[in-house]
Biopython code that builds the backbone (N, CA, C, O; Angstrom):
import numpy as np
from Bio.PDB.StructureBuilder import StructureBuilder

atoms = [
    (1, "MET", "N", (-25.938, -152.317, 3.397)),
    (1, "MET", "CA", (-25.585, -152.387, 4.429)),
    (1, "MET", "C", (-25.646, -150.694, 5.920)),
    (1, "MET", "O", (-25.893, -150.470, 7.105)),
    (2, "THR", "N", (-25.121, -149.869, 4.362)),
    (2, "THR", "CA", (-24.939, -148.794, 4.991)),
    (2, "THR", "C", (-26.217, -147.490, 5.314)),
    (2, "THR", "O", (-26.214, -146.451, 5.975)),
    (3, "GLY", "N", (-27.261, -148.219, 4.438)),
    (3, "GLY", "CA", (-28.400, -147.486, 4.672)),
    (3, "GLY", "C", (-28.764, -146.638, 3.663)),
    (3, "GLY", "O", (-29.910, -146.214, 3.518)),
    (4, "VAL", "N", (-27.490, -146.278, 2.701)),
    (4, "VAL", "CA", (-27.453, -144.980, 2.049)),
    (4, "VAL", "C", (-28.133, -145.451, 0.572)),
    (4, "VAL", "O", (-27.704, -146.454, 0.003)),
    (5, "ILE", "N", (-28.977, -144.826, 0.132)),
    (5, "ILE", "CA", (-29.076, -145.779, -1.441)),
    (5, "ILE", "C", (-28.720, -144.393, -2.520)),
    (5, "ILE", "O", (-29.344, -143.341, -2.660)),
    (6, "PRO", "N", (-27.819, -144.745, -2.999)),
    (6, "PRO", "CA", (-27.125, -144.097, -4.310)),
    (6, "PRO", "C", (-28.228, -143.768, -5.339)),
    (6, "PRO", "O", (-29.210, -144.451, -5.629)),
    (7, "ASP", "N", (-27.831, -142.513, -5.846)),
    (7, "ASP", "CA", (-28.680, -141.841, -7.081)),
    (7, "ASP", "C", (-28.251, -142.671, -8.466)),
    (7, "ASP", "O", (-29.129, -142.909, -9.295)),
    (8, "ARG", "N", (-26.909, -143.092, -8.686)),
    (8, "ARG", "CA", (-26.577, -144.061, -9.653)),
    (8, "ARG", "C", (-25.425, -144.940, -9.084)),
    (8, "ARG", "O", (-24.679, -144.640, -8.152)),
    (9, "VAL", "N", (-25.423, -145.805, -9.645)),
    (9, "VAL", "CA", (-24.807, -147.070, -9.769)),
    (9, "VAL", "C", (-23.859, -147.303, -10.887)),
    (9, "VAL", "O", (-24.397, -147.238, -11.993)),
    (10, "THR", "N", (-22.317, -147.612, -10.885)),
    (10, "THR", "CA", (-21.511, -147.569, -11.821)),
    (10, "THR", "C", (-21.429, -149.332, -12.495)),
    (10, "THR", "O", (-21.741, -150.189, -11.668)),
    (11, "THR", "N", (-21.245, -149.569, -13.152)),
    (11, "THR", "CA", (-20.812, -151.179, -13.200)),
    (11, "THR", "C", (-19.895, -151.232, -14.382)),
    (11, "THR", "O", (-19.515, -150.263, -15.039)),
    (12, "ASP", "N", (-19.552, -152.645, -14.591)),
    (12, "ASP", "CA", (-18.722, -153.181, -15.884)),
    (12, "ASP", "C", (-19.450, -153.271, -16.801)),
    (12, "ASP", "O", (-19.000, -152.919, -17.892)),
    (13, "GLY", "N", (-21.150, -153.881, -16.710)),
    (13, "GLY", "CA", (-21.951, -154.133, -17.661)),
    (13, "GLY", "C", (-21.669, -155.282, -17.777)),
    (13, "GLY", "O", (-21.279, -155.585, -18.905)),
    (14, "HIS", "N", (-21.741, -156.746, -16.430)),
    (14, "HIS", "CA", (-22.172, -158.101, -15.974)),
    (14, "HIS", "C", (-24.099, -157.925, -16.695)),
    (14, "HIS", "O", (-24.901, -156.992, -16.731)),
    (15, "ASP", "N", (-24.118, -158.955, -17.019)),
    (15, "ASP", "CA", (-25.933, -158.907, -16.638)),
    (15, "ASP", "C", (-26.691, -159.084, -16.170)),
    (15, "ASP", "O", (-27.907, -158.947, -16.311)),
    (16, "ALA", "N", (-25.767, -159.586, -15.219)),
    (16, "ALA", "CA", (-26.870, -159.449, -13.874)),
    (16, "ALA", "C", (-27.104, -158.218, -13.018)),
    (16, "ALA", "O", (-28.059, -158.055, -12.260)),
    (17, "TYR", "N", (-26.167, -157.427, -13.227)),
    (17, "TYR", "CA", (-26.350, -155.791, -12.343)),
    (17, "TYR", "C", (-27.657, -155.323, -12.820)),
    (17, "TYR", "O", (-28.140, -154.836, -11.798)),
    (18, "PRO", "N", (-28.364, -155.204, -13.591)),
    (18, "PRO", "CA", (-29.806, -154.321, -13.691)),
    (18, "PRO", "C", (-30.632, -154.883, -13.047)),
    (18, "PRO", "O", (-31.287, -154.197, -12.262)),
    (19, "GLY", "N", (-30.850, -156.067, -13.129)),
    (19, "GLY", "CA", (-31.955, -156.785, -12.248)),
    (19, "GLY", "C", (-31.591, -156.518, -10.647)),
    (19, "GLY", "O", (-32.288, -155.878, -9.860)),
    (20, "ALA", "N", (-30.603, -157.028, -10.426)),
    (20, "ALA", "CA", (-30.343, -156.918, -9.320)),
    (20, "ALA", "C", (-30.038, -155.450, -8.565)),
    (20, "ALA", "O", (-30.422, -155.347, -7.400)),
    (21, "ILE", "N", (-29.467, -154.492, -9.093)),
    (21, "ILE", "CA", (-29.677, -153.031, -8.919)),
    (21, "ILE", "C", (-30.987, -152.545, -8.866)),
    (21, "ILE", "O", (-31.205, -151.718, -7.980)),
    (22, "ARG", "N", (-32.030, -152.901, -9.698)),
    (22, "ARG", "CA", (-33.439, -152.608, -9.014)),
    (22, "ARG", "C", (-34.050, -153.413, -8.104)),
    (22, "ARG", "O", (-34.964, -153.032, -7.372)),
    (23, "THR", "N", (-33.518, -154.677, -8.117)),
    (23, "THR", "CA", (-34.627, -155.388, -7.023)),
    (23, "THR", "C", (-33.784, -155.059, -5.841)),
    (23, "THR", "O", (-34.375, -155.362, -4.805)),
    (24, "GLU", "N", (-32.642, -154.559, -5.645)),
    (24, "GLU", "CA", (-31.886, -154.319, -3.902)),
    (24, "GLU", "C", (-32.167, -152.667, -3.704)),
    (24, "GLU", "O", (-32.472, -152.274, -2.578)),
    (25, "LEU", "N", (-32.057, -151.692, -4.838)),
    (25, "LEU", "CA", (-32.075, -150.352, -4.575)),
    (25, "LEU", "C", (-33.397, -149.567, -5.097)),
    (25, "LEU", "O", (-33.588, -148.430, -4.665)),
    (26, "GLY", "N", (-34.362, -150.174, -6.062)),
    (26, "GLY", "CA", (-35.200, -149.661, -6.351)),
    (26, "GLY", "C", (-35.026, -149.014, -8.219)),
    (26, "GLY", "O", (-34.038, -148.885, -8.942)),
    (27, "ARG", "N", (-36.088, -148.819, -8.375)),
    (27, "ARG", "CA", (-36.289, -148.099, -9.985)),
    (27, "ARG", "C", (-35.371, -147.040, -9.877)),
    (27, "ARG", "O", (-34.226, -147.204, -10.298)),
    (28, "HIS", "N", (-35.672, -146.115, -9.437)),
    (28, "HIS", "CA", (-35.422, -144.993, -9.285)),
    (28, "HIS", "C", (-33.853, -144.391, -9.296)),
    (28, "HIS", "O", (-33.569, -143.204, -9.457)),
    (29, "VAL", "N", (-32.733, -145.682, -9.051)),
    (29, "VAL", "CA", (-31.673, -145.736, -8.952)),
    (29, "VAL", "C", (-30.894, -145.713, -10.712)),
    (29, "VAL", "O", (-31.249, -146.632, -11.450)),
    (30, "ARG", "N", (-30.144, -144.939, -11.132)),
    (30, "ARG", "CA", (-29.734, -144.848, -12.397)),
    (30, "ARG", "C", (-28.857, -146.098, -12.555)),
    (30, "ARG", "O", (-28.469, -146.568, -11.485)),
    (31, "HIS", "N", (-28.471, -146.724, -13.652)),
    (31, "HIS", "CA", (-27.707, -147.690, -13.397)),
    (31, "HIS", "C", (-26.744, -147.533, -15.262)),
    (31, "HIS", "O", (-27.192, -147.635, -16.404)),
    (32, "ARG", "N", (-25.168, -147.224, -14.673)),
    (32, "ARG", "CA", (-24.781, -146.732, -16.191)),
    (32, "ARG", "C", (-23.409, -148.166, -16.045)),
    (32, "ARG", "O", (-22.841, -148.809, -15.162)),
    (33, "THR", "N", (-23.424, -148.090, -17.056)),
    (33, "THR", "CA", (-22.126, -149.042, -17.478)),
    (33, "THR", "C", (-21.283, -148.333, -17.659)),
    (33, "THR", "O", (-21.562, -147.212, -18.086)),
    (34, "SER", "N", (-19.597, -148.774, -17.351)),
    (34, "SER", "CA", (-18.652, -148.110, -18.040)),
    (34, "SER", "C", (-17.573, -148.758, -17.754)),
    (34, "SER", "O", (-17.414, -149.085, -16.578)),
    (35, "ARG", "N", (-16.566, -149.108, -18.740)),
    (35, "ARG", "CA", (-15.615, -150.328, -18.407)),
    (35, "ARG", "C", (-14.318, -149.451, -17.645)),
    (35, "ARG", "O", (-13.526, -150.203, -17.076)),
    (36, "TYR", "N", (-14.019, -148.113, -17.561)),
    (36, "TYR", "CA", (-12.914, -147.586, -17.178)),
    (36, "TYR", "C", (-13.532, -146.609, -15.528)),
    (36, "TYR", "O", (-12.799, -146.258, -14.603)),
    (37, "LEU", "N", (-15.134, -146.375, -15.643)),
    (37, "LEU", "CA", (-15.238, -145.180, -14.616)),
    (37, "LEU", "C", (-15.704, -145.932, -13.457)),
    (37, "LEU", "O", (-16.449, -145.235, -12.768)),
    (38, "ASN", "N", (-15.510, -147.237, -12.947)),
    (38, "ASN", "CA", (-15.314, -147.958, -11.823)),
    (38, "ASN", "C", (-14.009, -148.438, -11.461)),
    (38, "ASN", "O", (-13.902, -149.170, -10.477)),
    (39, "ASN", "N", (-12.626, -147.990, -12.395)),
    (39, "ASN", "CA", (-11.751, -148.335, -12.085)),
    (39, "ASN", "C", (-11.364, -148.030, -10.817)),
    (39, "ASN", "O", (-10.668, -148.939, -10.365)),
    (40, "ARG", "N", (-11.584, -146.772, -9.745)),
    (40, "ARG", "CA", (-10.910, -146.371, -9.111)),
    (40, "ARG", "C", (-11.411, -147.370, -7.965)),
    (40, "ARG", "O", (-10.551, -147.688, -7.143)),
    (41, "LEU", "N", (-12.862, -147.975, -7.785)),
    (41, "LEU", "CA", (-13.257, -148.641, -6.748)),
    (41, "LEU", "C", (-12.365, -150.147, -7.139)),
    (41, "LEU", "O", (-11.766, -150.805, -6.288)),
    (42, "GLU", "N", (-12.439, -150.495, -8.594)),
    (42, "GLU", "CA", (-11.588, -152.148, -8.687)),
    (42, "GLU", "C", (-10.541, -151.994, -7.751)),
    (42, "GLU", "O", (-10.440, -152.658, -6.720)),
    (43, "GLN", "N", (-9.553, -150.871, -8.222)),
    (43, "GLN", "CA", (-8.511, -150.586, -7.436)),
    (43, "GLN", "C", (-8.255, -150.653, -6.234)),
    (43, "GLN", "O", (-7.257, -151.037, -5.624)),
    (44, "ASP", "N", (-9.486, -150.147, -5.837)),
    (44, "ASP", "CA", (-9.180, -150.110, -4.163)),
    (44, "ASP", "C", (-9.760, -151.312, -3.611)),
    (44, "ASP", "O", (-9.764, -151.375, -2.382)),
    (45, "HIS", "N", (-10.262, -152.304, -4.273)),
    (45, "HIS", "CA", (-10.476, -153.943, -3.854)),
    (45, "HIS", "C", (-9.432, -154.673, -4.225)),
    (45, "HIS", "O", (-9.582, -155.882, -4.048)),
    (46, "ARG", "N", (-8.129, -154.232, -4.814)),
    (46, "ARG", "CA", (-7.580, -155.278, -5.460)),
    (46, "ARG", "C", (-6.639, -155.483, -3.927)),
    (46, "ARG", "O", (-6.233, -156.645, -3.969)),
    (47, "GLY", "N", (-6.351, -155.093, -3.159)),
    (47, "GLY", "CA", (-5.654, -155.824, -1.855)),
    (47, "GLY", "C", (-6.817, -157.078, -1.158)),
    (47, "GLY", "O", (-6.461, -158.007, -0.433)),
    (48, "ILE", "N", (-7.807, -156.884, -1.465)),
    (48, "ILE", "CA", (-8.779, -157.493, -0.955)),
    (48, "ILE", "C", (-8.996, -158.974, -1.679)),
    (48, "ILE", "O", (-9.043, -160.058, -1.098)),
    (49, "LYS", "N", (-9.109, -158.735, -3.048)),
    (49, "LYS", "CA", (-9.446, -159.739, -3.943)),
    (49, "LYS", "C", (-8.032, -160.432, -4.084)),
    (49, "LYS", "O", (-8.179, -161.651, -4.169)),
    (50, "GLY", "N", (-6.366, -159.936, -4.148)),
    (50, "GLY", "CA", (-5.223, -160.691, -3.697)),
    (50, "GLY", "C", (-5.364, -161.779, -2.780)),
    (50, "GLY", "O", (-5.221, -162.998, -2.877)),
    (51, "ARG", "N", (-5.674, -161.019, -1.892)),
    (51, "ARG", "CA", (-5.705, -161.702, -0.182)),
    (51, "ARG", "C", (-6.671, -163.416, -0.547)),
    (51, "ARG", "O", (-6.266, -164.564, -0.370)),
    (52, "CYS", "N", (-7.829, -162.995, -1.016)),
    (52, "CYS", "CA", (-9.232, -163.858, -1.167)),
    (52, "CYS", "C", (-8.586, -165.040, -2.011)),
    (52, "CYS", "O", (-8.510, -166.136, -1.455)),
    (53, "ARG", "N", (-8.122, -164.904, -3.288)),
    (53, "ARG", "CA", (-8.130, -165.633, -4.146)),
    (53, "ARG", "C", (-7.028, -167.007, -3.477)),
    (53, "ARG", "O", (-7.348, -168.195, -3.518)),
    (54, "PRO", "N", (-6.024, -166.598, -3.028)),
    (54, "PRO", "CA", (-5.361, -167.864, -2.038)),
    (54, "PRO", "C", (-5.704, -168.414, -1.059)),
    (54, "PRO", "O", (-5.144, -169.456, -0.719)),
    (55, "MET", "N", (-6.823, -167.815, -0.258)),
    (55, "MET", "CA", (-7.551, -168.495, 0.689)),
    (55, "MET", "C", (-8.887, -169.300, 0.016)),
    (55, "MET", "O", (-9.780, -169.658, 0.782)),
    (56, "LEU", "N", (-8.972, -169.508, -1.093)),
    (56, "LEU", "CA", (-10.365, -170.200, -1.919)),
    (56, "LEU", "C", (-11.610, -169.143, -1.689)),
    (56, "LEU", "O", (-12.727, -169.600, -1.933)),
    (57, "GLY", "N", (-11.549, -168.127, -1.359)),
    (57, "GLY", "CA", (-12.449, -167.165, -1.409)),
    (57, "GLY", "C", (-12.984, -167.237, 0.114)),
    (57, "GLY", "O", (-12.573, -168.070, 0.923)),
    (58, "LEU", "N", (-13.866, -166.342, 0.369)),
    (58, "LEU", "CA", (-14.321, -166.276, 1.814)),
    (58, "LEU", "C", (-15.853, -167.272, 1.881)),
    (58, "LEU", "O", (-16.707, -167.262, 0.995)),
    (59, "LYS", "N", (-15.915, -168.073, 3.129)),
    (59, "LYS", "CA", (-17.135, -169.107, 3.238)),
    (59, "LYS", "C", (-18.172, -168.444, 3.539)),
    (59, "LYS", "O", (-19.195, -168.825, 2.970)),
    (60, "SER", "N", (-18.281, -167.487, 4.314)),
    (60, "SER", "CA", (-19.746, -166.948, 4.534)),
    (60, "SER", "C", (-19.508, -165.392, 5.040)),
    (60, "SER", "O", (-18.437, -164.873, 5.353)),
    (61, "THR", "N", (-20.901, -164.771, 5.028)),
    (61, "THR", "CA", (-20.697, -163.418, 4.849)),
    (61, "THR", "C", (-20.051, -162.561, 5.682)),
    (61, "THR", "O", (-19.561, -161.452, 5.468)),
    (62, "GLY", "N", (-20.136, -163.414, 6.929)),
    (62, "GLY", "CA", (-19.784, -163.190, 8.109)),
    (62, "GLY", "C", (-18.153, -163.079, 8.657)),
    (62, "GLY", "O", (-17.533, -162.327, 9.409)),
    (63, "SER", "N", (-17.850, -164.253, 7.843)),
    (63, "SER", "CA", (-16.094, -164.033, 7.420)),
    (63, "SER", "C", (-15.553, -163.018, 6.438)),
    (63, "SER", "O", (-14.336, -162.832, 6.423)),
    (64, "ALA", "N", (-16.274, -162.400, 5.684)),
    (64, "ALA", "CA", (-16.404, -161.688, 4.987)),
    (64, "ALA", "C", (-16.403, -160.269, 5.226)),
    (64, "ALA", "O", (-16.012, -159.293, 4.585)),
    (65, "ARG", "N", (-16.940, -160.440, 6.304)),
    (65, "ARG", "CA", (-17.396, -159.102, 6.680)),
    (65, "ARG", "C", (-16.595, -158.832, 7.931)),
    (65, "ARG", "O", (-16.510, -157.626, 8.167)),
    (66, "ARG", "N", (-16.078, -159.497, 8.666)),
    (66, "ARG", "CA", (-14.613, -159.156, 9.889)),
    (66, "ARG", "C", (-13.529, -159.194, 8.645)),
    (66, "ARG", "O", (-12.689, -158.297, 8.714)),
    (67, "TYR", "N", (-13.430, -159.961, 7.679)),
    (67, "TYR", "CA", (-11.853, -159.871, 6.871)),
    (67, "TYR", "C", (-12.015, -158.489, 6.244)),
    (67, "TYR", "O", (-10.943, -157.885, 6.237)),
    (68, "CYS", "N", (-12.853, -157.925, 5.807)),
    (68, "CYS", "CA", (-13.083, -156.376, 5.131)),
    (68, "CYS", "C", (-12.475, -155.493, 6.387)),
    (68, "CYS", "O", (-11.378, -154.994, 6.638)),
    (69, "ARG", "N", (-13.775, -155.560, 7.053)),
    (69, "ARG", "CA", (-13.071, -154.701, 8.185)),
    (69, "ARG", "C", (-12.036, -154.865, 9.109)),
    (69, "ARG", "O", (-12.010, -154.172, 10.126)),
    (70, "GLY", "N", (-11.158, -155.722, 8.865)),
    (70, "GLY", "CA", (-9.542, -156.254, 9.640)),
    (70, "GLY", "C", (-8.875, -155.267, 8.616)),
    (70, "GLY", "O", (-8.387, -154.192, 8.964)),
    (71, "HIS", "N", (-8.896, -155.722, 7.329)),
    (71, "HIS", "CA", (-8.445, -155.110, 6.031)),
    (71, "HIS", "C", (-8.625, -153.603, 5.894)),
    (71, "HIS", "O", (-7.674, -152.903, 5.545)),
    (72, "ASP", "N", (-9.711, -153.136, 6.135)),
    (72, "ASP", "CA", (-9.440, -151.659, 5.731)),
    (72, "ASP", "C", (-9.282, -150.860, 7.125)),
    (72, "ASP", "O", (-8.753, -149.798, 6.798)),
    (73, "GLU", "N", (-9.460, -150.857, 8.358)),
    (73, "GLU", "CA", (-8.723, -150.529, 9.276)),
    (73, "GLU", "C", (-7.543, -150.662, 9.600)),
    (73, "GLU", "O", (-7.044, -149.794, 10.317)),
    (74, "LEU", "N", (-6.717, -151.841, 9.146)),
    (74, "LEU", "CA", (-5.328, -151.466, 8.836)),
    (74, "LEU", "C", (-4.676, -150.793, 7.973)),
    (74, "LEU", "O", (-3.656, -150.142, 8.193)),
    (75, "ARG", "N", (-5.486, -150.977, 6.497)),
    (75, "ARG", "CA", (-5.015, -150.003, 5.587)),
    (75, "ARG", "C", (-5.410, -148.818, 5.656)),
    (75, "ARG", "O", (-4.878, -148.068, 4.838)),
    (76, "ASN", "N", (-6.352, -148.246, 6.519)),
    (76, "ASN", "CA", (-6.423, -146.513, 6.508)),
    (76, "ASN", "C", (-5.598, -146.528, 7.920)),
    (76, "ASN", "O", (-5.554, -145.349, 8.269)),
    (77, "PHE", "N", (-5.059, -147.173, 8.692)),
    (77, "PHE", "CA", (-4.096, -147.112, 9.424)),
    (77, "PHE", "C", (-2.383, -146.605, 9.080)),
    (77, "PHE", "O", (-1.675, -145.704, 9.531)),
    (78, "LEU", "N", (-2.203, -147.536, 8.201)),
    (78, "LEU", "CA", (-0.791, -147.382, 7.339)),
    (78, "LEU", "C", (-0.810, -146.145, 6.511)),
    (78, "LEU", "O", (0.156, -145.433, 6.235)),
    (79, "ARG", "N", (-1.977, -146.006, 6.179)),
    (79, "ARG", "CA", (-1.839, -144.605, 5.236)),
    (79, "ARG", "C", (-1.780, -143.393, 5.476)),
    (79, "ARG", "O", (-2.748, -142.915, 6.068)),
    (80, "CYS", "N", (-0.699, -142.530, 5.125)),
    (80, "CYS", "CA", (-0.021, -141.502, 5.383)),
    (80, "CYS", "C", (-1.011, -140.174, 5.289)),
    (80, "CYS", "O", (-0.641, -139.173, 5.902)),
    (81, "ARG", "N", (-2.135, -140.130, 4.616)),
    (81, "ARG", "CA", (-3.144, -139.079, 3.888)),
    (81, "ARG", "C", (-4.197, -139.237, 4.545)),
    (81, "ARG", "O", (-4.735, -140.344, 4.562)),
    (82, "SER", "N", (-4.688, -138.237, 5.184)),
    (82, "SER", "CA", (-6.057, -137.871, 5.767)),
    (82, "SER", "C", (-7.316, -137.616, 4.882)),
    (82, "SER", "O", (-8.482, -137.746, 5.254)),
    (83, "ARG", "N", (-6.947, -137.287, 3.829)),
    (83, "ARG", "CA", (-8.146, -137.109, 2.607)),
    (83, "ARG", "C", (-7.217, -137.622, 1.288)),
    (83, "ARG", "O", (-6.015, -137.883, 1.333)),
    (84, "MET", "N", (-8.012, -137.689, 0.221)),
    (84, "MET", "CA", (-7.908, -137.650, -0.864)),
    (84, "MET", "C", (-7.189, -136.623, -1.921)),
    (84, "MET", "O", (-7.266, -135.399, -1.812)),
    (85, "ARG", "N", (-6.517, -137.268, -2.904)),
    (85, "ARG", "CA", (-5.310, -136.407, -3.294)),
    (85, "ARG", "C", (-4.867, -135.231, -2.280)),
    (85, "ARG", "O", (-5.068, -134.033, -2.485)),
    (86, "GLN", "N", (-4.317, -135.707, -1.310)),
    (86, "GLN", "CA", (-3.483, -134.818, -0.630)),
    (86, "GLN", "C", (-2.034, -135.336, -1.033)),
    (86, "GLN", "O", (-1.619, -136.495, -1.030)),
    (87, "ARG", "N", (-1.470, -134.323, -1.333)),
    (87, "ARG", "CA", (-0.078, -134.588, -1.171)),
    (87, "ARG", "C", (0.790, -134.714, -0.227)),
    (87, "ARG", "O", (0.970, -133.670, 0.400)),
    (88, "VAL", "N", (1.622, -135.934, 0.233)),
    (88, "VAL", "CA", (2.655, -136.122, 1.259)),
    (88, "VAL", "C", (4.124, -136.517, 0.202)),
    (88, "VAL", "O", (4.313, -137.148, -0.838)),
    (89, "PRO", "N", (4.814, -135.865, 1.011)),
    (89, "PRO", "CA", (6.449, -136.217, 0.411)),
    (89, "PRO", "C", (6.827, -137.723, 0.214)),
    (89, "PRO", "O", (5.967, -138.370, 0.812)),
    (90, "ALA", "N", (7.348, -138.202, -0.115)),
    (90, "ALA", "CA", (7.602, -139.403, -0.480)),
    (90, "ALA", "C", (8.678, -139.877, 0.841)),
    (90, "ALA", "O", (8.571, -141.051, 1.197)),
    (91, "ALA", "N", (9.519, -139.159, 1.439)),
    (91, "ALA", "CA", (10.343, -139.551, 2.499)),
    (91, "ALA", "C", (9.155, -139.738, 3.947)),
    (91, "ALA", "O", (9.102, -140.583, 4.840)),
    (92, "THR", "N", (8.375, -138.613, 3.664)),
    (92, "THR", "CA", (7.254, -138.758, 4.938)),
    (92, "THR", "C", (6.221, -139.856, 4.731)),
    (92, "THR", "O", (5.555, -140.330, 5.650)),
    (93, "ARG", "N", (6.150, -140.172, 3.640)),
    (93, "ARG", "CA", (5.141, -141.096, 3.602)),
    (93, "ARG", "C", (5.820, -142.332, 4.155)),
    (93, "ARG", "O", (5.189, -142.975, 4.994)),
    (94, "ARG", "N", (7.243, -142.825, 3.732)),
    (94, "ARG", "CA", (8.076, -143.799, 4.106)),
    (94, "ARG", "C", (8.105, -143.652, 5.450)),
    (94, "ARG", "O", (7.381, -144.454, 6.040)),
    (95, "TRP", "N", (8.429, -143.241, 5.816)),
    (95, "TRP", "CA", (8.896, -142.748, 7.606)),
    (95, "TRP", "C", (7.503, -143.218, 8.359)),
    (95, "TRP", "O", (7.457, -144.253, 9.024)),
    (96, "GLN", "N", (6.296, -142.282, 8.167)),
    (96, "GLN", "CA", (5.134, -142.582, 8.165)),
    (96, "GLN", "C", (4.953, -144.201, 8.608)),
    (96, "GLN", "O", (4.986, -144.749, 9.709)),
    (97, "HIS", "N", (4.783, -144.622, 7.481)),
    (97, "HIS", "CA", (4.538, -146.012, 6.748)),
    (97, "HIS", "C", (5.645, -147.160, 7.858)),
    (97, "HIS", "O", (5.308, -148.250, 8.319)),
    (98, "MET", "N", (6.176, -146.878, 7.928)),
    (98, "MET", "CA", (7.636, -147.535, 8.809)),
    (98, "MET", "C", (7.024, -147.927, 10.219)),
    (98, "MET", "O", (7.049, -149.060, 10.699)),
    (99, "ARG", "N", (6.280, -146.405, 11.002)),
    (99, "ARG", "CA", (6.638, -146.451, 12.230)),
    (99, "ARG", "C", (5.071, -146.745, 12.771)),
    (99, "ARG", "O", (4.687, -147.141, 13.871)),
    (100, "ARG", "N", (4.250, -146.360, 11.440)),
    (100, "ARG", "CA", (2.859, -147.483, 11.526)),
    (100, "ARG", "C", (2.754, -148.929, 11.482)),
    (100, "ARG", "O", (1.873, -149.467, 12.152)),
    (101, "ALA", "N", (3.506, -149.590, 10.811)),
    (101, "ALA", "CA", (3.963, -150.788, 10.627)),
    (101, "ALA", "C", (4.521, -151.625, 11.944)),
    (101, "ALA", "O", (4.007, -152.630, 12.435)),
    (102, "ALA", "N", (5.434, -151.097, 12.278)),
    (102, "ALA", "CA", (5.739, -150.969, 13.592)),
    (102, "ALA", "C", (5.178, -151.640, 14.407)),
    (102, "ALA", "O", (5.293, -152.808, 14.780)),
    (103, "ILE", "N", (3.992, -150.085, 14.898)),
    (103, "ILE", "CA", (2.990, -150.364, 15.951)),
    (103, "ILE", "C", (2.045, -151.159, 15.491)),
    (103, "ILE", "O", (1.498, -151.807, 16.383)),
    (104, "ALA", "N", (1.547, -151.396, 14.132)),
    (104, "ALA", "CA", (0.505, -152.733, 13.723)),
    (104, "ALA", "C", (0.973, -153.947, 14.059)),
    (104, "ALA", "O", (0.192, -154.738, 14.588)),
    (105, "LEU", "N", (2.384, -154.337, 13.807)),
    (105, "LEU", "CA", (3.315, -155.961, 14.123)),
    (105, "LEU", "C", (3.047, -155.855, 15.534)),
    (105, "LEU", "O", (2.334, -156.735, 16.016)),
    (106, "GLY", "N", (3.573, -154.754, 16.447)),
    (106, "GLY", "CA", (3.564, -154.644, 17.979)),
    (106, "GLY", "C", (2.187, -155.158, 18.444)),
    (106, "GLY", "O", (2.212, -156.062, 19.280)),
    (107, "ILE", "N", (0.985, -154.708, 18.020)),
    (107, "ILE", "CA", (-0.612, -154.871, 18.346)),
    (107, "ILE", "C", (-0.701, -157.013, 18.013)),
    (107, "ILE", "O", (-1.046, -157.949, 18.733)),
    (108, "LEU", "N", (-0.242, -156.927, 16.739)),
    (108, "LEU", "CA", (-0.549, -158.518, 16.208)),
    (108, "LEU", "C", (0.129, -159.406, 17.125)),
    (108, "LEU", "O", (-0.328, -160.524, 17.360)),
    (109, "GLU", "N", (1.280, -158.940, 17.702)),
    (109, "GLU", "CA", (2.418, -160.206, 18.521)),
    (109, "GLU", "C", (2.045, -160.312, 19.703)),
    (109, "GLU", "O", (2.556, -161.203, 20.382)),
    (110, "THR", "N", (0.851, -159.260, 20.402)),
    (110, "THR", "CA", (0.330, -159.598, 21.747)),
    (110, "THR", "C", (-1.041, -159.929, 22.044)),
    (110, "THR", "O", (-1.686, -160.095, 23.079)),
    (111, "ALA", "N", (-1.413, -159.998, 20.138)),
    (111, "ALA", "CA", (-2.901, -160.307, 20.407)),
    (111, "ALA", "C", (-2.785, -161.929, 20.437)),
    (111, "ALA", "O", (-3.787, -162.616, 20.632)),
]
sb = StructureBuilder()
sb.init_structure("model")
sb.init_model(0)
sb.init_chain("A")
sb.init_seg("    ")
for serial, (resi, resn, name, xyz) in enumerate(atoms, 1):
    if name == "N":
        sb.init_residue(resn, " ", resi, " ")
    sb.init_atom(name, np.array(xyz, "f"), 0.0, 1.0, " ", f" {name:<3s}", serial, name[0])
structure = sb.get_structure()
């Protein structure tokens, strides 16, 4: 989707991944399996997974794309850091989150 082909892909070891990686990305992409190296990405998708389960999944690629785009935009808007591992005091995070959540709710109410 992004047009960028990675040098390596880390998965949890499911049997379908090696063939799919070769077919979609080519033979030059290194595939490695690890139970823990992809944990950061899995945790990143936890919010989307938690929302999709009650909805019984996303019915089409288009609806999945729209939902994920909206979810990511809202999450990035509410996030108080501008880059990974940036330390922000808890009081500042709480204040920024409440202010940004109020703005987001106002936008959603007018839509």
